[in-house]
Each structure stands twice: as structure tokens, then as C-alpha cells.
C-alpha positions in Angstrom: 79.9 -138.6 141.9 78.3 -135.1 142.0 78.4 -133.1 138.9 78.6 -129.3 139.6 77.0 -126.6 137.5 80.3 -125.6 136.0 80.8 -129.1 134.5 77.3 -129.1 133.1 77.9 -125.7 131.4 81.1 -127.1 129.8 79.2 -130.1 128.5 76.4 -127.9 127.3 78.9 -125.7 125.5 80.4 -128.6 123.6 76.9 -130.0 122.6 75.8 -126.5 121.5 78.8 -126.2 119.2 78.2 -129.6 117.7 74.5 -128.8 117.1 75.3 -125.4 115.6 77.6 -127.1 113.1 75.0 -129.8 112.4 72.2 -127.4 111.7 74.5 -125.2 109.6 75.3 -128.3 107.5 71.6 -128.9 107.0 71.1 -125.3 105.8 74.1 -125.5 103.4 72.6 -128.7 101.8 69.3 -126.9 101.3 69.6 -123.1 101.4 65.9 -122.8 101.1 65.6 -124.2 104.6 66.5 -120.9 106.2 65.1 -122.0 109.6 68.2 -124.3 109.9 70.4 -121.2 109.6 68.5 -119.3 112.3 68.5 -122.4 114.6 72.2 -122.9 113.9 72.8 -119.3 115.1 70.7 -120.1 118.2 73.1 -122.9 119.2 76.3 -120.9 118.4 75.1 -117.8 120.3 74.0 -120.0 123.2 77.6 -121.4 123.3 79.0 -117.9 123.3 76.7 -116.9 126.2 77.9 -120.0 128.1 81.5 -118.9 127.7 80.6 -115.4 129.0 78.7 -116.9 132.0 81.7 -119.1 132.9 83.9 -116.0 132.9 81.2 -114.2 134.9 81.5 -116.8 137.6 85.2 -115.9 137.8 84.9 -112.1 137.5 81.4 -110.5 137.7 81.9 -107.6 135.4 79.8 -105.8 132.8 81.2 -107.8 129.9 80.4 -111.3 131.1 77.1 -110.6 132.7 75.7 -107.7 130.7 76.8 -109.0 127.3 76.3 -112.7 128.3 72.6 -112.1 128.9 72.4 -109.9 125.7 73.9 -112.7 123.6 71.5 -115.2 125.3 68.5 -113.0 124.4 69.8 -112.8 120.8 70.0 -116.6 120.7 66.4 -116.9 121.8 65.5 -114.2 119.3 67.1 -116.2 116.5 65.1 -119.3 117.6 61.9 -117.2 117.3 63.0 -116.1 113.8 63.7 -119.7 112.9 60.1 -120.6 113.8 58.9 -117.7 111.7 61.0 -118.9 108.7 59.7 -122.5 109.2 56.1 -121.1 108.9 57.0 -119.1 105.8 57.0 -115.7 107.4 59.7 -113.0 106.8 62.3 -112.1 109.5 61.8 -109.1 111.8 65.3 -107.8 112.5 64.2 -104.8 114.6 62.2 -107.0 117.0 65.0 -109.5 117.0 67.4 -106.8 118.4 64.8 -105.2 120.6 65.2 -107.5 123.6 69.1 -107.4 123.8 69.1 -103.7 123.1 66.6 -103.1 126.0 68.7 -105.3 128.3 72.0 -103.5 127.5 70.3 -100.1 128.0 69.0 -101.1 131.4 72.5 -102.5 132.3 73.8 -98.9 132.0 71.7 -97.8 134.9 73.9 -97.5 138.0 73.4 -100.3 140.5 71.4 -102.6 138.2 74.0 -105.2 137.5 74.9 -105.4 141.2 71.3 -106.2 142.1 70.7 -109.9 141.3 66.9 -109.6 141.8 66.7 -106.9 139.2 68.7 -109.0 136.7 66.6 -112.1 137.4 63.3 -110.3 136.9 64.2 -108.5 133.7 66.0 -111.3 132.0 63.3 -113.7 133.1 60.6 -111.5 131.6 62.4 -111.1 128.3 63.2 -114.8 128.0 59.6 -115.6 128.8 58.3 -113.4 126.1 60.7 -114.7 123.4 60.0 -118.4 124.3 56.3 -117.7 124.2 56.5 -116.0 120.9 58.4 -119.0 119.4 55.7 -121.3 120.7 52.9 -119.1 119.3 54.6 -118.9 115.8 54.6 -122.7 115.6 51.1 -123.0 117.0 49.8 -120.7 114.2 50.9 -123.3 111.6 49.2 -126.2 113.5 47.0 -127.1 110.5 50.0 -128.7 108.9 50.0 -132.3 110.1 53.5 -132.5 111.7 53.4 -134.6 114.9 56.7 -133.3 116.2 55.4 -129.7 116.0 53.4 -130.2 119.1 56.4 -131.4 121.0 58.3 -128.3 120.0 55.4 -126.1 121.0 55.2 -127.8 124.4 59.0 -127.5 124.8 58.9 -123.7 124.3 55.8 -123.3 126.4 57.8 -125.2 129.2 60.7 -122.8 128.8 58.4 -119.9 129.0 56.9 -121.2 132.2 60.3 -121.9 133.7 61.6 -118.4 133.0 58.3 -116.8 134.2 58.4 -118.8 137.4 61.7 -117.1 138.3 60.0 -113.8 138.8 57.7 -114.7 141.7 60.4 -116.9 143.2 63.1 -114.2 143.1 63.2 -113.8 146.9 62.6 -117.5 147.7 65.0 -119.7 145.8 68.8 -119.4 145.2 70.3 -118.2 141.9 69.7 -119.0 139.1 66.1 -120.0 140.0 65.8 -117.0 142.2 67.9 -114.2 143.6 69.2 -115.7 146.9 72.9 -116.6 147.1 73.9 -119.1 144.5 74.2 -122.8 145.5 76.1 -125.4 143.5 73.2 -127.8 143.5 70.7 -125.2 142.3 73.1 -124.1 139.5 73.7 -127.7 138.4 69.9 -128.4 138.4 69.1 -125.3 136.4 71.9 -126.0 133.8 70.9 -129.6 133.6 67.3 -128.5 132.9 68.5 -126.1 130.1 70.8 -128.8 128.7 67.9 -131.3 128.4 65.7 -128.8 126.8 68.5 -128.1 124.2 68.9 -131.8 123.3 65.2 -132.4 123.0 64.8 -129.2 121.0 67.4 -130.3 118.5 65.8 -133.8 118.1 62.3 -132.4 117.7 63.2 -129.6 115.2 65.0 -132.1 113.0 62.1 -134.5 113.2 59.7 -131.7 112.4 61.6 -130.7 109.3 61.9 -134.3 108.2 58.1 -134.7 108.6 57.5 -131.7 106.4 59.8 -133.1 103.7 58.0 -136.4 103.8 54.6 -134.7 103.7 55.6 -132.6 100.7 56.9 -135.8 98.9 53.6 -137.6 99.6 51.6 -134.6 98.3 53.7 -134.5 95.2 53.2 -138.2 94.6 49.4 -137.6 94.9 49.2 -134.5 92.8 48.7 -134.1 89.0 51.7 -132.1 87.8 49.7 -130.3 85.1 46.5 -129.2 86.8 47.5 -129.3 90.5 44.5 -131.5 91.2 44.9 -134.7 93.1 45.6 -137.8 91.0 44.1 -141.2 90.7 46.3 -142.7 93.4 45.1 -139.9 95.8 41.5 -140.7 94.7 41.8 -144.3 95.9 43.5 -143.4 99.2 41.4 -140.4 100.1 38.1 -141.8 98.7 38.4 -145.1 100.7 39.1 -143.3 104.0 36.4 -140.7 103.4 33.7 -143.3 102.6 34.7 -145.4 105.6 34.3 -142.3 107.9 31.0 -141.4 106.3 29.7 -145.0 106.7 30.6 -145.0 110.4 28.9 -141.6 110.8 26.0 -142.6 108.5 26.5 -139.3 106.6 25.8 -138.8 102.9 28.5 -138.3 100.2 28.2 -137.6 96.5 30.7 -138.4 93.7 30.8 -136.2 90.6 32.3 -137.6 87.4 33.3 -134.8 85.1 34.3 -135.3 81.4 35.3 -132.3 79.2 33.3 -132.6 75.9 35.1 -133.1 72.6 38.4 -132.8 74.3 40.2 -134.7 71.5 39.2 -132.0 69.0 41.1 -129.4 71.0 44.2 -131.6 70.9 43.8 -132.2 67.2 43.3 -128.5 66.5 45.8 -126.8 68.8 48.1 -129.6 69.9 48.5 -130.9 73.4 49.5 -127.4 74.7 46.0 -126.2 73.6 44.4 -129.1 75.4 46.4 -128.3 78.5 45.1 -124.7 78.5 41.5 -126.0 78.4 42.2 -128.4 81.3 43.8 -125.6 83.4 40.9 -123.3 82.9 38.5 -126.2 83.7 40.2 -127.0 86.9 40.2 -123.3 87.9 36.4 -123.2 87.3 35.8 -126.3 89.3 37.8 -125.1 92.3 36.0 -121.8 92.1 32.6 -123.6 92.3 33.2 -126.1 95.1 33.8 -125.9 98.8 37.3 -126.0 100.4 36.3 -129.4 101.9 35.5 -130.9 98.5 38.2 -132.8 96.7 38.9 -132.7 93.0 40.9 -135.6 91.3 42.2 -136.0 87.8 41.4 -139.6 86.9 43.1 -139.5 83.5 43.1 -137.3 80.3 40.0 -135.1 80.4 38.2 -137.1 83.1 37.9 -135.8 86.7 36.2 -136.9 89.8 35.0 -134.7 92.7 34.1 -136.0 96.2 31.6 -133.9 98.1 31.6 -134.9 101.8 28.4 -134.6 103.8 26.4 -133.8 100.7 23.0 -134.9 99.5 22.0 -135.3 95.9 20.1 -132.0 95.6 23.1 -130.0 96.7 25.5 -132.0 94.5 23.2 -131.3 91.5 23.4 -127.6 92.3 27.2 -127.8 92.4 27.4 -129.7 89.1 25.0 -127.2 87.4 27.2 -124.4 88.7 30.3 -126.0 87.3 28.6 -126.8 83.9 27.2 -123.2 83.5 30.4 -121.4 84.5 32.6 -123.5 82.3 30.2 -123.2 79.3 30.3 -119.4 79.8 34.0 -119.2 80.1 36.1 -118.3 77.1 39.3 -120.2 77.0 42.1 -118.5 75.0 44.2 -121.0 73.1 47.1 -119.7 71.0 45.4 -116.3 71.0 42.1 -117.8 69.8 39.0 -117.8 72.1 37.3 -121.2 72.2 34.3 -122.5 74.0 34.3 -125.8 75.8 31.6 -127.7 77.8 31.6 -130.5 80.3 29.3 -133.4 81.0 28.8 -134.5 84.6 27.4 -137.6 86.3 26.4 -137.8 90.0 26.2 -140.8 92.2 25.2 -140.7 95.9 25.8 -143.0 98.9 22.1 -142.5 99.7 21.4 -144.7 96.6 24.4 -146.9 96.0 26.0 -147.3 99.5 29.5 -146.7 100.6 31.5 -148.5 97.9 33.9 -146.3 96.0 34.0 -148.5 92.9 30.3 -148.7 92.7 29.9 -144.9 93.0 32.6 -144.4 90.4 31.0 -146.8 88.0 27.5 -145.4 88.4 28.7 -141.8 88.0 30.6 -142.9 84.9 27.5 -144.5 83.5 25.6 -141.2 84.1 28.3 -139.3 82.1 28.0 -141.8 79.3 24.2 -141.2 79.2 24.9 -137.4 79.2 27.1 -137.8 76.2 24.4 -139.8 74.4 21.9 -137.0 75.2 24.0 -134.3 73.5 26.7 -133.4 76.1 26.9 -130.3 78.3 24.5 -132.0 80.7 24.2 -133.1 84.4 22.9 -136.6 84.8 21.8 -138.1 88.2 22.4 -141.8 88.6 19.6 -143.6 90.4 19.1 -147.3 91.2 17.0 -147.7 88.0 17.7 -144.7 85.8 19.8 -141.7 85.1 18.0 -138.4 85.2 19.5 -135.6 83.2 19.2 -131.9 82.5 20.6 -129.5 79.9 20.9 -125.7 79.8 17.2 -125.4 79.0 16.2 -127.5 82.0 14.8 -130.4 80.0 15.0 -133.9 81.6 14.8 -137.5 80.5 15.2 -140.9 81.9 17.5 -143.7 80.9 17.9 -147.2 82.1 21.3 -147.3 83.9 21.9 -151.0 83.4 21.4 -150.8 79.7 23.7 -147.8 79.5 26.4 -149.7 81.4 26.1 -152.7 79.1 26.5 -150.5 76.1 29.8 -149.1 77.4 31.6 -152.3 76.6 30.7 -152.0 72.9 30.6 -148.3 72.3 32.7 -146.6 75.0 36.0 -146.6 72.9 34.3 -145.0 69.9 32.3 -142.6 72.0 35.2 -141.3 74.1 37.4 -141.0 71.0 34.9 -138.4 69.6 34.1 -136.9 73.0 
């Protein structure tokens, strides 16, 4: 049985109404997801346009044709605004209304509505621009790892190509692909094409929003609530993948272990709120001293780790010294009282200890322990046989790493309690 274009339009109208209600429900459940409101308007307006086009087939007047295309342009404009909202950009109402306003203004020119070729060229141009702008908006946010995003981008790029192709084919193909007399098969094919795009668009946009929610939940699960640094769970996950990749590429990586000196004294003197202020300031200093590709993790309490990808020991030492000096020179205001705090740092490199995360962590921790024994506020480099340290005057000394690690079992609890 052959399905004509009119039947496809009716089916599409019903589906658009259901999708409009569905997306509106999504928005009501989470009013922060304003993109669902815009995309709901897209489906509702698309349905209104379909009703006007059905009437236009029965009576080609200004109302069904002129306003029908104007409503369709507004629907595509709302889709573009929904993409902007999804990427966190504000709506642009003037630009939203520009395309339908231009269309209606041109429709007032005598003879324009009666000329199918003129209508196809102008409507095709405007729909091409709006579809392309929607694809571009989503492409601008491509850094966010959402697999369905690329499907939506391809979908709107496809729509842009379809509408643009109508312009050179205006004198070759029947309406609605071109401007030749309309044929039922061409109308059915075009409406089926738009119907399939609508269904796939709805599925992919919902999937894209779900992927973002899951990504945010994963990020929250791997983020320290106080400092905003990654947590220990993230350290295990990111560190293992990072080391595996560096091992395959045979690239160096350094691990910094950072321990705020005498942190317990801040908690004893100012309470936990005072200690939190010190940690927040410390994290800000570290983030200001490392590269965007470097990763900072809060391991627990006042202990932090920093992974420096594609980094050799000499550069890692420079980074550690920069953190140490900046933090020592930073006045932290706690309860209105300026206090000074320092940090001890240990460095372990894959060039010395290989690509085992536990080994790097243990060796860097040993270097920090040696730094504490040397007087704190130092950077210690873990080597295969010794830990080499420096303080603010540039003095250095050597310590046997194995002996230091053995001493941890006996003295670490007492040492960290007074650290």
C-alpha cells in the first residue's frame, strides 16, 4: 500500500505533539534544563506548521503558506536556541525572530507567494542557515565527552545540506525538493525524510542530555567536595590509565606528593573551619602553579598528589619549588588572622621507578617523610638509592630511601600527628 505525503504529514503531526509533551515534561522535572523547553517549543511549532501546510494544500493563501513557513522558521530558531542553552549560552531573541520576520516581510512583496521557485530558494536558504547554526553551536562544545553529540551534529549538518540542495535543484525536481509541479511521491519522500530526522533528533538529544547527567555524576563522585580537587578514587582511575598510556608511548611522568606542614596545629588553633581555609588556599596555589594538563588529587586530610604527564624530573622539581615558594609566601587569613603555612613535597619519576602507580606513590611518600625529618618546607627527589632534598636556601642532602621507608612503620603515626 502506497502512503501519500498527506498521511505522512498527519503521522508526523501526531509524533511532534507527543515529543513536544515529552520534552516539556523533562523541563518541568528539571527547570534548569532550559534546552528541553526550547526543544519542546520546536516540536509544538513544527506541529503547528504541519497543520498550516495541510490547509495550504487545500487553499493556497497567505495564511497557510506565509505563516506556515514563518512558524517553521521559528521552530528551527527554537532548536538553535535550545542548542545554545545546552552549551550554557544565553538566548538571542532578536536573532530568533530575524528569519521569520524577514520571510513575512518578503511575503508582502506582490507576486512572491505565487512564485514557487522564489519560495523554495528563500525558505531553503533560511532553513539552511538555522540548521547550520545549530550544528555549529553543538560543535563548539565538542570538548565535553558526549558520544551522542556527534550524532546530533551530523543530523543538523544533514538537514542543512538537504535544504541547501533545494536551491540548485529548484528548476530540476518537483516540489518540495524543487519548484516543478508537485508529485505525490516526491511529497511523500520529503515528508518521510523530515519525519525520520525528527525521530532520530528526539532520541539523540535525550541521549545527549542523559550522557551529560551521567558525566556530571561521575565527576561529582571523583571530586573532593571541599577543595574541588579530584579525590582518591579518581587518583586510582586516572593514574592507572595515564601510566598505561605513558608506558605504551614510552613517555616520562612524575608524581608529586604534597603534605601541608603542621596542619594539625591549624585545626587545633582555629578549628576545622580554619584548617579548611588553609587547604582551599593551598589548592588555589597549586592550580595556579601547574599546567592545565596536570592533575591534582586530594588523597586524604592535608595530603595531596599531583600527576605531571610527559614530565621529566628536572621540570617536576621546578614545579614543586614553585608551589613551595608561592605557598610559603602566601598569607592565609583565618578568622581574620593572617597565618603562614608551608608544604613539604616529594617527587618520584617513571624514569627511575617504572610505570607502577603504587611504587611511585610509595617512593614519593617516602621522600616527603624525609623532607619532614629535614625540617619541612622542602622538596625531596626520590631516587633508586636516596632522596635528594632542597630548602629555601638551596641546601641539599642525601638520605637512604630504604631506611626512610622502614622507619615509616615505627614513626609515621607520631610524625604525621605533629606535621
